[in-house]
DODRENMI-698669 format. One record per residue: x, y, z of N, C-alpha, C, O in turn. Coordinates in pm, whole numbers, padded with zeros to 5 digits, always signed. Example, Ala and Ser with C-alpha at 12.3 -4.5 7.8 and 13.67 -1.06 7.14 Angstrom:
+01319-00569+00780+01230-00450+00780+01320-00330+00780+01424-00332+00846 +01285-00225+00708+01367-00106+00714+01290+00003+00787+01341+00114+00804 
***
This chain:
+00073-00111+00024+00010+00001-00009+00096+00132-00002+00197+00145+00066 +00028+00246-00099+00119+00358-00102+00066+00410+00050+00008+00363+00147 +00113+00517+00014+00076+00635+00181-00068+00691+00166-00133+00688+00061 -00110+00744+00284-00310+00729+00269-00287+00847+00307-00189+00887+00371 -00402+00924+00258-00437+01096+00316-00544+01027+00417-00605+00926+00381 -00565+01084+00539-00618+01071+00617-00716+01189+00672-00654+01278+00731 -00869+01209+00663-00905+01340+00722-00984+01306+00833-01078+01227+00821 -00947+01370+00966-01016+01366+01064-01020+01487+01159-00922+01562+01156 -01113+01513+01237-01179+01599+01330-01074+01557+01462-01080+01450+01521 -00969+01678+01495-00855+01703+01616-00850+01810+01630-00918+01897+01574 -00727+01829+01742-00633+01930+01779-00497+01841+01735-00458+01729+01770 -00442+01939+01641-00357+01887+01551-00206+01906+01683-00117+01822+01676 -00198+02006+01780-00112+02040+01851-00096+01901+01911+00023+01871+01922 -00210+01773+01968-00197+01675+01995-00220+01530+01973-00230+01431+02045 -00224+01562+01829-00209+01424+01749-00039+01370+01784+00058+01445+01788 -00038+01288+01797+00130+01182+01819+00117+01179+01656+00023+01125+01598 +00249+01259+01579+00286+01223+01465+00442+01289+01457+00500+01350+01547 +00495+01254+01305+00610+01281+01297+00630+01408+01255+00737+01449+01299 +00571+01491+01187+00580+01617+01132+00468+01650+01172+00385+01563+01199 +00439+01794+01184+00361+01874+01212+00402+02020+01114+00515+02070+01115 +00303+02068+01045+00308+02158+00948+00232+02264+01003+00112+02242+01020 +00300+02424+01048+00240+02544+01121+00255+02662+01008+00356+02709+00957 +00106+02695+00986+00088+02808+00942+00210+02943+00995+00234+02949+01115 +00277+03040+00903+00297+03168+00919+00317+03213+00808+00299+03154+00701 +00372+03370+00833+00405+03462+00748+00559+03494+00742+00646+03447+00815 +00573+03585+00639+00699+03592+00634+00778+03671+00723+00901+03659+00726 +00706+03765+00805+00779+03765+00976+00754+03650+01044+00778+03663+01164 +00725+03568+01020+00766+03450+01097+00655+03419+01231+00681+03334+01316 +00542+03493+01232+00428+03497+01290+00363+03427+01335+00275+03413+01250 +00331+03340+01448+00208+03188+01451+00122+03251+01554+00148+03341+01634 -00008+03170+01527-00102+03224+01572-00088+03134+01729-00053+03016+01724 -00116+03197+01856-00109+03142+01939-00094+02999+01995+00008+02949+02043 -00220+02939+01979-00207+02815+01975-00122+02711+01874-00140+02591+01855 -00069+02761+01844+00051+02659+01768+00175+02693+01874+00271+02618+01857 +00186+02758+01944+00326+02719+02051+00344+02634+02134+00449+02621+02196 +00253+02569+02145+00275+02425+02211+00396+02326+02140+00470+02245+02195 +00385+02367+01991+00471+02255+01941+00595+02286+01885+00680+02219+01825 +00583+02436+01928+00714+02507+01906+00830+02459+02067+00789+02426+02178 +00946+02470+02030+01022+02528+02134+01004+02662+02206+01018+02767+02143 +00968+02662+02353+00984+02748+02387+01062+02870+02362+01010+02979+02339 +01238+02839+02370+01342+02927+02353+01316+03010+02228+01380+03111+02200 +01191+02943+02137+01216+03020+02007+01095+03093+01998+01062+03131+01886 +01023+03119+02092+00876+03198+02121+00885+03325+02112+00799+03368+02189 +00950+03430+02053+00960+03562+02117+00835+03685+02038+00755+03678+01944 +00874+03790+02138+00768+03888+02105+00602+03859+02103+00535+03885+02003 +00551+03810+02211+00427+03777+02223+00323+03906+02196+00321+04009+02263 +00240+03877+02086+00091+04021+02079+00008+03907+02086+00024+03787+02064 -00086+03978+02123-00218+03965+02128-00288+03892+01982-00377+03807+01985 -00224+03947+01858-00215+03876+01723-00157+03774+01682-00185+03719+01576 -00055+03731+01776-00007+03610+01732+00140+03643+01799+00152+03748+01862 +00244+03559+01789+00361+03552+01864+00477+03496+01776+00464+03387+01721 +00617+03587+01760+00718+03552+01677+00814+03436+01718+00823+03389+01832 +00878+03400+01616+00980+03260+01588+01082+03310+01581+01085+03362+01469 +01180+03330+01636+01307+03390+01610+01430+03230+01574+01520+03162+01624 +01333+03251+01434+01438+03191+01324+01416+03280+01199+01314+03349+01202 +01502+03290+01081+01473+03354+00956+01479+03259+00845+01514+03141+00839 +01432+03348+00751+01406+03267+00621+01532+03286+00511+01559+03404+00487 +01585+03220+00466+01711+03258+00383+01697+03272+00275+01806+03301+00225 +01610+03268+00197+01586+03344+00090+01424+03312+00068+01358+03283+00168 +01364+03318-00057+01253+03361-00090+01199+03178-00065+01092+03160-00123 +01244+03068-00006+01162+02979+00026+01021+02982+00108+01002+03091+00162 +00935+02900+00126+00817+02893+00205+00837+02784+00278+00727+02759+00325 +00934+02681+00325+00934+02618+00407+01042+02623+00505+01152+02615+00450 +01048+02633+00640+01187+02651+00744+01142+02474+00816+01032+02419+00820 +01258+02432+00855+01231+02319+00980+01249+02416+01112+01313+02521+01119 +01196+02370+01184+01202+02388+01334+01314+02330+01409+01311+02208+01395 +01414+02368+01485+01499+02256+01528+01493+02182+01645+01472+02253+01743 +01506+02051+01670+01439+02013+01770+01474+01893+01781+01486+01824+01680 +01505+01824+01949+01577+01662+01901+01447+01564+01952+01479+01446+01963 +01303+01597+01985+01248+01568+01981+01112+01481+01873+01075+01533+01768 +01048+01333+01930+01017+01247+01826+00907+01329+01705+00870+01273+01602 +00870+01458+01739+00753+01534+01677+00885+01659+01580+00986+01707+01631 +00852+01674+01485+00917+01776+01381+00856+01869+01330+00811+01831+01222 +00823+02003+01358+00783+02149+01318+00815+02140+01192+00913+02075+01156 +00722+02215+01091+00791+02305+01018+00692+02412+00957+00585+02390+00901 +00761+02550+00986+00688+02638+00951+00657+02655+00807+00757+02642+00737 +00554+02679+00745+00499+02717+00597+00465+02878+00581+00394+02922+00671 +00490+02937+00518+00442+03066+00460+00310+03009+00385+00306+02932+00289 +00185+03081+00469+00068+03084+00398+00014+03165+00374-00082+03156+00297 +00057+03294+00439-00052+03410+00410+00028+03511+00290+00142+03557+00301 -00055+03529+00187-00052+03565+00056-00042+03706+00036-00137+03775-00001 +00066+03748+00059+00068+03859+00064+00086+03958-00076+00055+04073-00109 +00151+03846-00133+00166+03897-00305+00310+03980-00294+00357+04035-00195 +00363+03970-00431+00501+03990-00442+00483+04146-00451+00548+04204-00539 +00434+04190-00402+00424+04343-00451+00310+04385-00271+00247+04490-00258 +00313+04307-00196+00259+04310-00083+00061+04395-00084+00005+04478-00013 +00022+04320-00198-00126+04330-00249-00186+04239-00234-00307+04240-00209 -00098+04118-00247-00205+04012-00224-00225+03930-00379-00165+03958-00482 -00353+03796-00355-00419+03796-00500-00356+03683-00569-00388+03649-00682 -00234+03606-00472-00175+03470-00558-00232+03350-00556-00191+03247-00610 -00376+03375-00460-00457+03296-00473-00430+03133-00426-00325+03099-00372 -00547+03035-00456-00520+02886-00424-00444+02860-00472-00365+02817-00387 -00384+02852-00603-00248+02777-00672-00149+02816-00571-00081+02722-00532 -00124+02926-00522-00020+02962-00429+00024+02853-00314+00125+02791-00283 -00143+02869-00261-00136+02759-00153-00083+02618-00156-00003+02557-00084 -00164+02581-00281-00138+02463-00311+00040+02446-00312+00112+02375-00243 +00073+02541-00421+00233+02480-00392+00332+02503-00287+00453+02481-00284 +00241+02560-00193+00349+02573-00056+00281+02409+00015+00346+02359+00108 +00192+02357-00020+00183+02244+00041+00253+02123-00028+00272+02015+00027 +00295+02157-00171+00380+02043-00200+00497+02097-00179+00577+02004-00183 +00553+02193-00160+00707+02239-00118+00665+02176+00041+00629+02064+00007 +00653+02179+00146+00622+02193+00225+00630+02004+00273+00718+01955+00343 +00532+01941+00222+00581+01785+00200+00689+01737+00167+00737+01645+00233 +00760+01791+00048+00844+01750-00032+01003+01757+00076+01108+01694+00086 +00923+01894+00150+01082+01928+00259+01095+01800+00341+01196+01730+00352 +00936+01776+00413+00916+01707+00521+00997+01533+00495+01048+01459+00580 +00982+01515+00365+00995+01374+00283+01170+01350+00312+01232+01252+00353 +01217+01495+00269+01373+01482+00257+01415+01425+00391+01511+01349+00385 +01363+01444+00509+01416+01451+00635+01451+01310+00656+01354+01244+00622 +01542+01238+00695+01567+01120+00768+01500+01050+00854+01528+01103+00961 +01415+00949+00878+01380+00899+00959+01336+00750+00937+01259+00687+00865 +01477+00719+01091+01504+00602+01096+01344+00502+01122+01325+00383+01097 +01283+00567+01159+01186+00444+01239+01040+00580+01280+01045+00683+01347 +00965+00539+01229+00798+00639+01240+00779+00622+01399+00821+00520+01454 +00708+00738+01480+00640+00744+01555+00589+00612+01655+00479+00567+01625 +00635+00567+01732+00519+00470+01825+00514+00345+01724+00424+00262+01730 +00618+00337+01630+00570+00189+01559+00531+00145+01463+00534+00029+01424 +00475+00270+01400+00359+00312+01262+00477+00272+01180+00596+00300+01189 +00389+00180+01075+00418+00150+00952+00486+00242+00858+00581+00207+00789 +00431+00368+00859+00488+00437+00817+00491+00609+00847+00417+00646+00938 +00566+00706+00782+00522+00843+00905+00413+00881+00860+00354+00839+00761 +00371+00993+00958+00264+01073+00966+00285+01222+00962+00358+01287+01036 +00216+01262+00872+00239+01420+00835+00133+01491+00891+00042+01489+00808 +00105+01540+00971-00004+01622+00983-00013+01747+00974+00077+01811+01029 -00132+01830+00900-00148+01939+00847-00304+02013+00893-00409+01950+00887 -00296+02135+00931-00443+02202+00897-00471+02227+00757-00418+02193+00651 -00577+02300+00792-00651+02358+00610-00552+02478+00613-00591+02572+00681 -00421+02493+00546-00329+02603+00543-00388+02706+00405-00416+02686+00287 -00389+02812+00488-00441+02922+00475-00574+02961+00460-00620+03040+00377 -00654+02875+00583-00783+02921+00597-00764+03013+00719-00870+03061+00761 -00659+03045+00782-00640+03124+00924-00624+03277+00835-00704+03329+00756 -00516+03315+00874-00471+03431+00822-00422+03456+00672-00378+03562+00628 -00441+03316+00592-00370+03301+00485-00489+03373+00358-00486+03384+00235 -00573+03406+00451-00678+03443+00297-00720+03390+00250-00761+03448+00150 -00763+03235+00257-00855+03145+00201-00981+03119+00307-01059+03024+00296 -00987+03207+00397-01109+03170+00504-01248+03179+00415-01346+03112+00448 -01251+03254+00318-01376+03277+00224-01391+03198+00131-01500+03184+00075 -01262+03120+00092-01307+02969-00013-01231+02881+00067-01112+02865+00040 -01284+02820+00162-01254+02719+00234-01282+02584+00181-01204+02492+00202 -01367+02571+00128-01522+02465+00018-01385+02453-00122-01342+02346-00165 -01342+02588-00168-01271+02515-00303-01147+02509-00257-01070+02487-00351 -01082+02519-00138-00931+02495-00098-00900+02379-00079-00793+02327-00110 -01029+02309-00006-01076+02186+00027-01056+02090-00096-00977+01996-00112 -01142+02138-00171-01132+02055-00308-00993+02029-00411-00965+01945-00497 -00930+02134-00359-00804+02134-00471-00697+02057-00354-00611+01978-00393 -00716+02091-00198-00582+02019-00161-00585+01917-00139-00480+01882-00087 -00688+01801-00156-00708+01671-00086-00629+01629-00240-00512+01598-00215 -00654+01622-00365-00600+01554-00463-00452+01600-00444-00384+01497-00452 -00351+01732-00417-00241+01757-00375-00187+01668-00278-00068+01639-00282 -00296+01602-00155-00240+01546-00039-00220+01422-00071-00151+01349-00001 -00291+01375-00202-00319+01215-00203-00178+01183-00308-00096+01094-00286 -00175+01259-00400-00018+01269-00448+00105+01274-00423+00180+01191-00476 +00157+01379-00330+00247+01407-00203+00244+01270-00159+00356+01220-00149 +00143+01191-00127+00165+01073-00019+00198+00959-00098+00278+00878-00052 +00142+00937-00227+00176+00842-00278+00340+00860-00362+00396+00756-00396 +00404+00988-00389+00480+01013-00416+00578+01000-00340+00669+00944-00402 +00611+01029-00213+00682+01039-00089+00688+00924+00005+00772+00917+00094 +00576+00813-00023+00573+00706+00054+00537+00715+00200+00578+00635+00283 +00432+00854+00237+00403+00922+00384+00245+00933+00374+00176+00972+00280 +00206+00887+00502+00066+00883+00546+00040+01073+00566+00120+01150+00618 -00083+01105+00513-00101+01245+00552-00225+01293+00638-00341+01297+00597 -00188+01324+00744-00334+01368+00846-00415+01496+00784-00352+01597+00815 -00508+01524+00722-00534+01655+00747-00651+01697+00859-00765+01651+00855 -00611+01779+00945-00686+01777+01075-00781+01891+01070-00727+02001+01061 -00890+01888+01074-00998+02017+01088-01066+01981+01171-01121+01872+01187 -01067+02147+01283-01133+02133+01414-01283+02182+01389-01369+02171+01475 -01309+02247+01237-01446+02312+01252-01569+02177+01172-01555+02124+01062 -01647+02162+01243-01758+02045+01180-01781+02070+01063-01795+01974+00987 -01793+02222+01005-01855+02231+00876-01738+02192+00743-01755+02159+00626 -01587+02222+00847-01498+02220+00719-01433+02056+00722-01341+02023+00647 -01485+01977+00803-01480+01839+00828-01588+01774+00728-01554+01704+00633 -01698+01799+00754-01820+01778+00663-01767+01783+00463-01768+01697+00375 -01728+01933+00466-01709+01964+00347-01573+01830+00284-01576+01773+00174 -01502+01817+00357-01355+01738+00303-01428+01589+00314-01368+01504+00248 -01523+01551+00371-01581+01433+00369-01646+01375+00203-01639+01275+00133 -01723+01541+00200-01799+01501+00048-01673+01518-00049-01685+01453-00153 -01574+01578-00040-01505+01561-00140-01415+01458-00157-01341+01437-00254 -01432+01379-00029-01354+01235-00063-01446+01109-00111-01410+01017-00184 -01576+01128-00052-01653+01073-00148-01730+01060-00247-01831+00991-00265 -01636+01181-00356-01632+01195-00442-01530+01119-00553-01535+01091-00673 -01449+01107-00459-01299+01052-00562-01291+00925-00618-01375+00845-00576 -01211+00884-00703-01197+00739-00710-01054+00704-00624-00965+00772-00575 -01079+00583-00631-00976+00517-00542-01013+00527-00378-01127+00509-00336 -00901+00559-00296-00928+00522-00179-00837+00405-00092-00714+00404-00104 -00892+00329-00021-00805+00225+00025-00809+00093-00071-00909+00039-00119 -00679+00058-00084-00697-00046-00203-00674-00208-00134-00569-00273-00132 -00790-00243-00087-00858-00352+00001-00916-00441-00080-00991-00410-00172 -00872-00603-00037-00936-00689-00132-01100-00686-00096-01149-00621-00005 -01178-00779-00197-01297-00737-00241-01389-00773-00087-01485-00711-00041 -01315-00902-00031-01422-00923+00093-01439-00845+00207-01538-00840+00279 -01282-00754+00221-01249-00635+00315-01332-00507+00265-01403-00441+00341 -01321-00490+00176-01371-00363+00126-01564-00406+00184-01642-00335+00247 -01581-00537+00132-01776-00561+00196-01771-00541+00298-01852-00455+00333 -01691-00594+00400-01691-00568+00534-01688-00457+00615-01748-00445+00721 -01574-00329+00533-01610-00168+00570-01711-00119+00514-01762-00011+00548 -01744-00178+00440-01890-00115+00367-02041-00113+00473-02131-00037+00508 -01987-00265+00494-02094-00325+00620-02077-00225+00770-02168-00177+00837 -01955-00218+00786-01932-00188+00950-01970+00012+00906-02041+00077+00983 -01935+00051+00831-01987+00221+00783-02127+00199+00798-02166+00263+00895 -02213+00141+00746-02352+00146+00707-02377+00092+00880-02454+00164+00943 -02326-00011+00944-02367-00029+01093-02356+00113+01156-02457+00176+01187 -02219+00165+01175-02228+00258+01237-02283+00411+01169-02274+00503+01249 -02321+00436+01077-02436+00530+01014-02566+00482+01119-02610+00561+01203 -02610+00366+01106-02772+00327+01202-02757+00282+01322-02828+00193+01368 -02629+00360+01409-02596+00356+01522-02633+00181+01587-02694+00157+01691 -02585+00096+01503-02601-00040+01545-02432-00114+01547-02396-00230+01522 -02361-00004+01585-02211-00062+01597-02192-00004+01716-02244+00107+01728 -02117-00057+01832-02022-00054+01954-01869-00069+01928-01832-00151+01844 -01776+00007+01998-01658-00007+01938-01556-00032+02071-01521+00046+02159 -01522-00182+02045-01442-00208+02182-01302-00160+02141-01282-00123+02025 -01190-00160+02249-01075-00025+02212-00990-00124+02302-01024-00150+02417 -00882-00175+02245-00763-00280+02339-00650-00204+02334-00652-00102+02265 -00533-00240+02406-00398-00159+02394-00342-00096+02312-00280+00010+02317 -00377-00194+02200-00341-00169+02055-00345-00017+01989-00259+00035+01917 -00500+00050+02047-00457+00124+02015-00361+00266+02067-00293+00352+02011 -00402+00234+02203-00327+00357+02299-00180+00300+02270-00110+00363+02350 -00089+00208+02192-00011+00189+02179+00079+00287+02061+00199+00312+02067 -00008+00328+01967-00008+00441+01852+00071+00543+01937+00180+00593+01909 -00006+00565+02049+00035+00744+02115+00177+00739+02209+00228+00839+02259 +00233+00592+02223+00380+00533+02285+00330+00511+02404+00404+00552+02493 +00177+00434+02464+00200+00390+02574+00206+00263+02578+00174+00190+02484 +00250+00221+02694+00247+00028+02681+00172-00049+02647+00061-00016+02688 +00169-00173+02571+00113-00288+02626+00106-00326+02731+00154-00255+02820 +00050-00439+02761+00052-00533+02914+00178-00575+02928+00246-00546+03026 +00215-00639+02841+00394-00688+02867+00497-00582+02845+00605-00596+02903 +00479-00468+02763+00529-00338+02804+00562-00275+02976+00662-00241+03040 +00422-00285+02999+00389-00224+03109+00477-00295+03223+00541-00231+03307 +00471-00430+03216+00542-00521+03318+00638-00506+03327+00692-00495+03437 +00697-00502+03221+00868-00454+03187+00891-00308+03264+00982-00290+03345 +00816-00231+03234+00845-00136+03346+00832-00139+03464+00929-00108+03534 +00729-00171+03516+00704-00226+03624+00830-00281+03702+00873-00232+03806 +00883-00389+03636+01008-00463+03700+01140-00375+03748+01213-00385+03847 +01138-00271+03621+01251-00203+03609+01252-00100+03746+01353-00079+03814 +01122-00040+03771+01085+00029+03853+01095-00028+04036+01107+00042+04136 +01083-00181+04024+01084-00218+04158+01196-00258+04178+01205-00296+04295 +01296-00270+04118+01452-00309+04111+01441-00411+04103+01532-00452+04174 +01362-00546+04042+01386-00673+04021+01515-00718+03970+01554-00660+03868 +01592-00811+04019+01731-00893+03943+01673-00945+03744+01571-00953+03676 +01774-00961+03737+01748-01059+03582+01699-01193+03606+01638-01245+03512 +01710-01247+03691+01709-01361+03723+01546-01337+03722+01477-01342+03621 +01497-01308+03860+01348-01273+03869+01285-01188+03745+01162-01193+03751 +01319-01136+03668+01286-01058+03578+01274-01215+03433+01198-01216+03336 +01330-01274+03454+01308-01383+03370+01217-01463+03435+01163-01542+03356 +01178-01474+03550+01051-01545+03604+00941-01497+03564+00860-01576+03516 +00910-01357+03572+00835-01281+03550+00764-01290+03402+00646-01290+03370 +00874-01297+03334+00838-01324+03202+00774-01473+03109+00738-01491+02993 +00780-01540+03202+00700-01671+03184+00558-01679+03266+00480-01774+03269 +00547-01558+03328+00405-01582+03378+00289-01497+03268+00316-01398+03199 +00188-01551+03276+00070-01455+03218+00114-01306+03234+00189-01269+03324 +00068-01237+03153+00075-01043+03161+00032-01041+03360+00100-01012+03458 -00125-01091+03341-00180-01040+03490-00133-01112+03569-00199-01090+03671 -00040-01206+03595-00029-01265+03703+00083-01164+03760+00080-01113+03873 +00184-01143+03661+00288-01098+03650+00288-00959+03714+00380-00917+03783 +00155-00878+03677+00120-00762+03707+00076-00750+03897+00103-00665+03982 +00026-00832+03900-00032-00847+04062+00125-00884+04143+00156-00830+04249 +00180-00946+04100+00328-01006+04204+00380-00874+04208+00376-00820+04318 +00446-00782+04075+00489-00638+04067+00388-00562+04199+00434-00509+04300 +00253-00574+04165+00192-00464+04269+00207-00481+04398+00202-00387+04478 +00230-00622+04438+00294-00643+04581+00446-00594+04635+00483-00538+04739 +00514-00639+04519+00649-00572+04541+00654-00406+04550+00730-00347+04626 +00567-00346+04466+00621-00242+04466+00534-00132+04561+00567-00022+04606 +00406-00209+04572+00271-00162+04711+00170-00052+04625+00203-00029+04509 +00085-00005+04663-00050-00005+04617-00038+00147+04609-00104+00181+04511 +00014+00247+04663+00041+00367+04673+00138+00412+04535+00099+00475+04437 +00268+00361+04561+00347+00380+04432+00284+00302+04320+00273+00387+04231 +00235+00189+04273+00177+00125+04185+00089+00251+04115+00113+00301+04005 -00010+00284+04201-00170+00390+04152-00034+00517+04096-00049+00562+03983 +00064+00556+04162+00107+00657+04146+00192+00669+04002+00206+00776+03943 +00254+00525+03948+00306+00500+03855+00223+00524+03732+00246+00581+03625 +00102+00449+03791-00006+00449+03675-00092+00560+03588-00135+00573+03473 -00091+00638+03725-00158+00763+03724-00028+00879+03592-00065+00970+03518 +00091+00833+03607+00174+00955+03598+00174+00867+03377+00174+00926+03269 +00175+00734+03405+00217+00624+03297+00088+00683+03152+00098+00718+03034 -00003+00670+03233-00132+00701+03133-00280+00831+03164-00403+00841+03154 -00167+00903+03202-00237+01000+03190-00261+01136+03047-00170+01125+02965 -00310+01191+03030-00352+01277+02974-00185+01325+02890-00078+01361+02940 -00226+01304+02751-00109+01353+02655-00138+01313+02530-00254+01280+02509 -00037+01307+02415-00066+01301+02292-00203+01185+02273-00223+01093+02353 -00258+01202+02194-00345+01103+02144-00306+01030+02003-00264+01111+01920 -00312+00898+01960-00292+00865+01846-00388+00903+01699-00492+00957+01737 -00384+00894+01568-00441+00911+01496-00587+00814+01511-00687+00866+01460 -00602+00704+01563-00677+00613+01554-00764+00636+01657-00882+00607+01638 -00709+00713+01829-00828+00787+01883-00880+00891+01822-01000+00882+01847 -00855+01028+01727-00909+01071+01645-01005+00991+01576-01123+01013+01606 -00977+00884+01474-01077+00840+01398-01184+00761+01458-01291+00749+01398 -01163+00706+01569-01241+00677+01657-01350+00705+01742-01437+00628+01782 -01329+00860+01772-01359+00998+01828-01466+01043+01735-01566+01106+01769 -01438+01008+01620-01524+01058+01493-01629+00992+01489-01736+01052+01487 -01625+00862+01486-01713+00765+01454-01864+00814+01507-01893+00854+01620 -01934+00800+01413-02114+00823+01458-02192+00670+01544-02298+00617+01511 -02103+00630+01654-02129+00554+01732-02139+00631+01887-02081+00727+01937 -02218+00560+01921-02319+00585+02092-02198+00471+02216-02177+00508+02332 -02140+00351+02164-02123+00347+02300-01965+00263+02224-01955+00219+02110 -01840+00264+02354-01725+00299+02320-01700+00182+02428-01786+00201+02515 -01624+00071+02463-01589+00003+02555-01419-00067+02553-01359-00138+02472 -01384-00005+02683-01209-00029+02653-01201-00068+02821-01267-00033+02918 -01055-00185+02798-01044-00226+02928-00878-00124+02951-00787-00152+03028 -00886-00002+02853-00763+00099+02870-00753+00196+03001-00846+00250+03060 -00633+00202+03025-00637+00286+03168-00634+00431+03097-00673+00521+03172 -00609+00460+03009-00574+00611+02948-00741+00669+02886-00845+00611+02853 -00696+00817+02892-00797+00911+02865-00845+00984+02760-00927+01075+02751 -00744+00900+02647-00738+00990+02543-00794+00956+02448-00748+01017+02352 -00907+00858+02406-01057+00847+02353-01133+00986+02405-01178+01072+02329 -01135+00990+02506-01224+01095+02589-01141+01237+02541-01222+01327+02515 -01057+01261+02531-00991+01382+02500-00999+01387+02384-01082+01473+02357 -00944+01325+02262-00994+01333+02144-01135+01391+02132-01147+01507+02091 -01244+01317+02165-01380+01330+02166-01406+01483+02234-01490+01556+02182 -01341+01523+02339-01343+01643+02365-01297+01761+02274-01342+01875+02287 -01228+01737+02205-01121+01804+02099-01188+01852+01976-01158+01942+01898 -01304+01750+01982-01415+01821+01874-01550+01832+01937-01647+01793+01873 -01562+01871+02029-01711+01924+02108-01786+01811+02137-01907+01815+02161 -01709+01698+02135-01802+01553+02168-01815+01570+02319-01720+01595+02393 -01961+01553+02361-01949+01502+02513-01981+01372+02538-02087+01328+02496 -01874+01279+02623-01879+01161+02674-01924+01152+02776-01879+01234+02857 -02013+01072+02819-02003+00958+02960-01947+00879+03033-02012+00777+03016 -01860+00855+03113-01778+00792+03141-01819+00712+03237-01844+00742+03353 -01826+00568+03164-01891+00481+03319-01790+00389+03347-01714+00347+03261 -01786+00346+03494-01928+00387+03549-01834+00517+03689-01883+00516+03802 -01717+00608+03664-01723+00681+03709-01810+00838+03763-01809+00919+03855 -01898+00803+03604-01980+00901+03573-02138+00859+03569-02160+00748+03519 -02236+00925+03609-02356+00890+03647-02421+00933+03478-02387+01039+03426 -02498+00851+03419-02533+00865+03281-02665+00994+03299-02723+00981+03407 -02710+01092+03227-02778+01183+03234-02947+01105+03220-02978+00991+03185 -03011+01190+03253-03186+01125+03246-03198+01091+03021-03248+00991+02969 -03164+01157+02979-03139+01139+02849-03120+01007+02817-03198+00943+02747 -02968+00945+02892-02936+00828+02852-03036+00742+02844-03125+00736+02929 -03027+00646+02710-03135+00521+02683-03080+00407+02741-03157+00312+02755 -02934+00391+02790-02892+00289+02849-02861+00165+02727-02931+00137+02629 -02704+00093+02778-02671+00036+02647-02584-00085+02688-02579-00105+02810 -02523-00160+02616-02499-00325+02649-02367-00288+02771-02363-00339+02883 -02263-00185+02718-02134-00128+02818-02178-00079+02936-02090-00074+03022 -02306-00036+02974-02355+00016+03077-02314-00108+03232-02291-00074+03348 -02317-00263+03169-02345-00361+03243-02192-00355+03275-02176-00436+03367 -02066-00296+03241-01933-00339+03280-01891-00319+03426-01936-00215+03475 -01822-00387+03499-01812-00372+03646-01675-00295+03669-01595-00353+03595 -01631-00226+03714-01558-00072+03758-01455-00135+03753-01366-00064+03706 -01403-00283+03790-01257-00337+03766-01264-00411+03654-01188-00507+03665 -01317-00410+03557-01335-00493+03459-01317-00412+03329-01256-00459+03234 -01368-00297+03328-01386-00224+03181-01433-00103+03202-01487-00086+03312 -01428+00004+03113-01468+00164+03149-01544+00167+03025-01492+00109+02930 -01661+00227+03005-01717+00254+02900-01756+00377+02910-01766+00444+03012 -01793+00428+02726-01808+00558+02731-01989+00583+02611-02028+00532+02506 -02032+00659+02682-02185+00644+02588-02234+00764+02553-02338+00772+02489 
***
């Protein structure tokens, strides 16, 4: 399979990805909301209408790599159409060229392993130019032309691209464009039939989603086996005892380590390890699904965070009591010690 373009509602600053494109202008000013993906020491001259980044263009290029050594690299992309004479007017074609240039620059950066074990690098970007860039009044036209550009770049460079949209109207418009495109997932016939059936069931409210540790592993959280290994390291067990633990079922090994560490230290570790943080693309896609019930044994709150970022309110069971309008669902029968559910 070649690279794929995902269209998802999420907060791009909290999405786990290898590269993120940040809109800016020739003065290297960024909207305040983007500062969390940039190094603090590079943010200068904070103003109400945006903060400046302490870097500089070296010529007429439109893409600037932000220095850093973390798993996610930020790229500044000039999306503000000021025109060669300062009057503007270069239009959507100019914005699309900027997207092509940015994705080509990202692809040239060598990445040994994609973030958190993904099979392919993930590049996240917003609808470039719809903020300060002058395309705010042409959002529909931009999305219609931007998606083919992203698909071509994904195929050419072998990367996955996530077009991340916060506004429900933008997401709906982009999905309409997607439905009108040819191609999509290159699936065998029986899997395509299964996907169509699942999509239809979701639209009819007949689907409940069960979420396992593999979803959260894509956000850098440990699987059961990895968690046991981390707990063993924290407890200071020698190699012989750790080898014995490895031969036990993960749940039994965890129970022994819980006694070794003590309840308070175990609780502190789990809370810090599985607390709020960047969520994976899978969390955002799941939160976008038109389904009413999610069930999981995972400790982390990442699906709830992803849902909140698109304005979706969820009731977490059993810790939160459903409101009067709640109609009840199969996931409500879960016990507090065995599973958590959202309705």
